[in-house]
C-alpha positions as CSV (number, residue, x, y, z in Angstrom):
1,A,14.2,-9.4,-43.2
2,R,14.9,-11.6,-40.2
3,V,11.8,-13.1,-38.7
4,E,12.9,-12.0,-35.2
5,D,13.0,-8.4,-36.4
6,L,9.4,-8.3,-37.7
7,P,6.9,-6.5,-35.5
8,L,4.2,-8.7,-33.8
9,L,1.9,-5.8,-33.0
10,T,0.6,-2.9,-35.0
11,A,1.4,0.5,-33.6
12,A,-2.1,0.8,-32.2
13,E,-1.9,-2.6,-30.5
14,R,1.5,-1.8,-29.1
15,Q,0.1,1.5,-27.6
16,Q,-2.8,-0.4,-26.1
17,V,-0.8,-3.2,-24.6
18,L,2.2,-1.2,-23.2
19,F,0.5,2.0,-22.2
20,E,-3.3,2.0,-22.2
21,F,-3.6,-1.3,-20.3
22,N,-0.9,-0.2,-17.9
23,D,-2.4,3.2,-17.2
24,T,-3.4,2.2,-13.7
25,A,-2.0,5.0,-11.5
26,V,-4.4,6.3,-8.9
27,P,-3.8,8.8,-6.1
28,Y,-3.3,7.5,-2.6
29,P,-1.8,9.0,0.6
30,Q,1.9,9.3,0.1
31,D,2.7,10.5,3.6
32,K,1.1,7.7,5.7
33,C,2.4,4.6,7.4
34,I,0.2,1.6,7.6
35,H,-0.4,1.8,11.4
36,Q,-1.7,5.4,10.9
37,L,-4.5,4.0,8.8
38,F,-5.4,1.9,11.8
39,E,-5.2,4.8,14.1
40,A,-7.6,6.8,11.9
41,Q,-10.2,4.0,12.5
42,V,-9.6,4.3,16.3
43,E,-10.4,8.0,16.1
44,R,-13.4,7.2,14.0
45,D,-15.0,4.8,16.5
46,A,-12.9,3.3,19.3
47,S,-15.8,1.3,20.6
48,R,-16.1,-1.0,17.6
49,V,-14.8,-4.6,17.9
50,A,-11.5,-4.9,16.3
51,V,-10.2,-8.5,16.7
52,V,-11.8,-11.7,18.0
53,L,-10.5,-15.1,19.0
54,D,-13.0,-17.6,20.5
55,A,-14.6,-15.8,23.4
56,E,-11.9,-13.1,23.7
57,W,-12.1,-9.8,21.9
58,L,-10.6,-6.3,21.9
59,S,-12.2,-3.1,20.7
60,Y,-10.3,-0.6,18.5
61,G,-9.7,1.6,21.5
62,E,-8.4,-1.3,23.7
63,L,-6.2,-2.7,20.9
64,N,-4.7,0.8,20.3
65,R,-4.0,1.4,24.0
66,L,-2.2,-2.0,24.4
67,A,-0.2,-1.4,21.3
68,N,0.7,2.1,22.5
69,R,1.9,0.7,25.8
70,L,3.9,-1.9,24.1
71,A,5.4,0.8,21.8
72,H,6.5,2.8,24.8
73,S,8.1,-0.2,26.4
74,L,10.0,-1.1,23.2
75,R,11.2,2.5,22.8
76,Q,12.6,2.3,26.4
77,R,14.5,-0.8,25.3
78,G,16.1,0.9,22.3
79,V,13.8,-0.1,19.5
80,G,13.6,2.7,16.9
81,P,13.2,3.3,13.1
82,E,13.8,0.1,11.2
83,S,14.9,-1.9,14.2
84,V,13.9,-5.5,13.5
85,V,11.8,-7.1,16.2
86,G,10.8,-10.7,15.9
87,I,7.4,-12.2,16.8
88,C,7.3,-15.8,17.9
89,M,3.8,-16.5,19.2
90,E,0.9,-18.8,19.0
91,R,-2.3,-17.5,17.3
92,S,-3.7,-14.9,19.8
93,L,-4.9,-11.4,20.3
94,E,-1.4,-10.6,21.7
95,M,0.0,-11.4,18.3
96,V,-1.9,-8.5,16.8
97,V,-0.9,-6.2,19.7
98,A,2.7,-7.2,19.1
99,L,2.8,-6.3,15.4
100,L,1.0,-2.9,16.0
101,G,3.3,-2.1,18.9
102,I,6.4,-2.7,16.9
103,L,5.2,-0.5,14.0
104,K,4.2,2.3,16.4
105,A,7.7,2.2,18.0
106,G,9.1,2.7,14.5
107,G,10.4,-0.8,14.2
108,A,9.8,-3.6,11.6
109,Y,8.3,-6.9,12.6
110,L,9.7,-10.3,11.7
111,P,7.3,-13.1,12.0
112,V,8.9,-16.4,13.1
113,D,7.1,-19.7,13.3
114,P,7.5,-21.3,16.8
115,E,7.5,-24.7,15.1
116,L,10.6,-24.1,13.1
117,P,13.7,-26.2,13.9
118,G,16.1,-24.4,16.2
119,G,18.8,-24.1,13.5
120,R,16.4,-22.5,11.0
121,L,15.0,-20.1,13.6
122,R,18.5,-19.1,14.7
123,Q,19.5,-18.6,11.0
124,I,16.6,-16.2,10.4
125,V,17.0,-14.2,13.5
126,Q,20.8,-13.8,12.9
127,D,20.3,-12.9,9.2
128,A,17.6,-10.3,10.0
129,N,19.8,-8.9,12.9
130,A,16.7,-8.9,15.1
131,T,17.3,-6.9,18.3
132,W,14.4,-8.3,20.3
133,M,12.0,-11.2,20.1
134,L,8.4,-10.9,21.4
135,T,7.0,-14.1,22.6
136,Q,5.0,-15.9,25.2
137,S,6.4,-17.6,28.4
138,A,5.4,-21.0,27.0
139,L,7.6,-20.5,24.0
140,V,10.6,-18.6,25.4
141,A,12.7,-21.8,25.7
142,R,12.7,-22.1,21.9
143,I,14.3,-18.6,21.3
144,P,18.1,-18.6,20.9
145,L,19.8,-17.2,23.9
146,Y,21.7,-14.5,22.0
147,C,18.4,-12.8,21.1
148,Q,16.9,-10.6,23.8
149,T,13.4,-11.8,24.6
150,L,10.3,-10.1,25.9
151,C,7.3,-12.2,27.0
152,L,4.1,-10.2,26.6
153,D,2.4,-12.3,29.3
154,R,5.2,-11.8,31.8
155,D,7.7,-9.0,31.2
156,I,5.5,-6.0,30.2
157,D,4.2,-3.5,32.8
158,W,0.9,-2.8,31.0
159,Q,0.1,0.0,33.5
160,A,3.3,1.9,33.0
161,C,1.5,4.4,30.7
162,D,-2.2,5.0,30.1
163,G,-1.8,4.0,26.4
164,R,-4.0,6.8,25.0
165,D,-1.1,8.9,23.7
166,F,0.6,7.8,20.5
167,P,4.4,7.6,20.8
168,E,5.7,10.9,19.5
169,L,8.0,9.5,16.7
170,P,8.8,10.6,13.3
171,H,7.6,8.0,10.8
172,H,8.4,7.8,7.1
173,P,6.5,5.7,4.6
174,D,9.7,4.4,3.1
175,Q,10.7,2.8,6.4
176,L,10.6,-0.9,6.7
177,A,7.3,-2.3,8.0
178,Y,8.2,-6.0,8.1
179,L,10.6,-8.7,6.9
180,L,9.2,-12.0,5.7
181,Y,11.5,-15.0,5.0
182,T,11.0,-17.5,2.1
183,S,10.7,-21.2,2.9
184,G,14.3,-21.8,1.7
185,T,13.4,-24.7,-0.5
186,T,16.0,-23.6,-3.1
187,G,18.7,-23.1,-0.5
188,V,19.1,-20.5,2.3
189,P,15.8,-18.6,3.2
190,K,15.9,-15.0,1.9
191,G,14.3,-12.1,3.7
192,V,11.8,-10.0,1.7
193,A,11.6,-6.4,2.9
194,V,8.2,-4.6,2.7
195,S,7.9,-0.9,3.3
196,H,5.0,1.1,4.8
197,R,4.5,2.7,1.4
198,N,4.0,-0.7,-0.2
199,L,1.3,-1.6,2.3
200,V,-0.5,1.7,2.1
201,N,-0.6,1.5,-1.7
202,Q,-1.8,-2.1,-1.5
203,Y,-4.5,-1.3,1.1
204,H,-6.0,1.4,-1.1
205,A,-6.1,-1.1,-4.1
206,W,-7.8,-3.6,-1.9
207,E,-10.3,-1.0,-0.6
208,T,-11.4,-0.3,-4.1
209,A,-11.3,-3.8,-5.5
210,Y,-13.2,-5.4,-2.6
211,A,-15.4,-2.4,-1.7
212,L,-14.2,-2.7,2.0
213,Q,-16.7,-1.5,4.6
214,A,-16.5,-1.0,8.3
215,D,-19.4,-3.5,8.9
216,D,-17.5,-6.3,7.2
217,V,-16.2,-9.3,9.2
218,H,-12.9,-10.8,8.0
219,L,-11.8,-14.3,8.6
220,Q,-8.1,-14.7,9.4
221,M,-6.8,-18.2,8.5
222,A,-3.3,-17.9,7.2
223,R,-0.2,-18.4,9.4
224,Y,1.3,-15.1,10.4
225,T,4.6,-16.1,8.7
226,F,2.7,-16.1,5.4
227,D,2.3,-12.9,3.4
228,V,-1.5,-13.4,3.2
229,F,-1.6,-12.7,7.0
230,A,-0.6,-9.1,6.4
231,G,-3.3,-8.7,3.9
232,D,-5.9,-10.1,6.3
233,W,-5.1,-7.7,9.2
234,I,-4.6,-4.7,7.0
235,R,-7.8,-5.1,5.1
236,A,-9.8,-5.5,8.3
237,L,-8.2,-3.1,10.7
238,C,-7.5,-0.3,8.3
239,S,-11.1,-0.2,7.1
240,G,-12.7,-0.2,10.7
241,A,-14.0,-3.8,10.3
242,K,-13.8,-6.8,12.6
243,L,-11.0,-9.4,12.3
244,V,-11.9,-12.9,13.4
245,I,-8.8,-15.1,14.1
246,C,-9.6,-18.7,13.2
247,P,-8.5,-21.0,16.1
248,R,-5.7,-23.4,15.1
249,D,-7.8,-26.5,15.8
250,T,-10.6,-25.3,13.6
251,L,-8.5,-24.5,10.4
252,L,-8.7,-28.0,8.9
253,Q,-12.0,-29.1,10.4
254,S,-14.6,-28.2,7.7
255,S,-17.7,-28.5,9.8
256,Q,-16.2,-26.4,12.7
257,L,-14.9,-23.9,10.2
258,H,-18.4,-23.6,8.6
259,A,-19.9,-23.2,12.0
260,L,-17.4,-20.4,12.8
261,I,-18.3,-18.6,9.6
262,E,-22.0,-18.8,10.4
263,R,-21.6,-17.8,14.0
264,E,-19.4,-14.8,13.3
265,R,-21.3,-13.8,10.2
266,I,-18.1,-13.7,8.1
267,T,-18.4,-11.6,5.0
268,V,-14.8,-11.6,3.7
269,A,-12.4,-14.6,3.6
């Protein structure tokens, strides 16, 4: 017999490795989008603090109302199911409002680092076919002219609707939730598409593995163009917990970071 044809496992070992170890299927909501898990926490207790940055904070109710207003505004501008909408912002509460507003409008968010060279930023926006870019007035000059821009601190009429009603839109869990581009170290950056179903599945795995509770306080340190960021906000805001955004100047200052962890009583990082 040829050595390569000989079995390396007994029948019992093969059954265990291929089937018993991989018998990991568990039920989770098959009909939900990721922002609907957040909305369930709003209904549970809208007064809880949702997101914090320095001295600024938003409750679940306030964050939801702002995201709803932005969603209405985006719908009026033609954003719909799987429309790709870029986010090019500094670390801020508005950054969280932006991604939730895009999801509520039915679109998919595309995080873009404002520090990227102009050519790389333009390449990503063109490849993703982004229809709009949400930004801040201080950064608008960096956005390529061919992409329509919306400055959240200048162009939005936040009083146009009361923000309490969810946009009446059909959402499907197989819709695109966000696009994330690789660094491009091996050539041209490639966009990775992540669906709502992926994220809902992942959230329920995290909920079990980390025993997530509403009284947790999550520290958010990763750049929003890194996949870890999605995990940070989803674990916190879909479990009714508090998300503390670490200020940029604090990220690499160990003493300041330690003080922030102590002051905010961080439980998850």
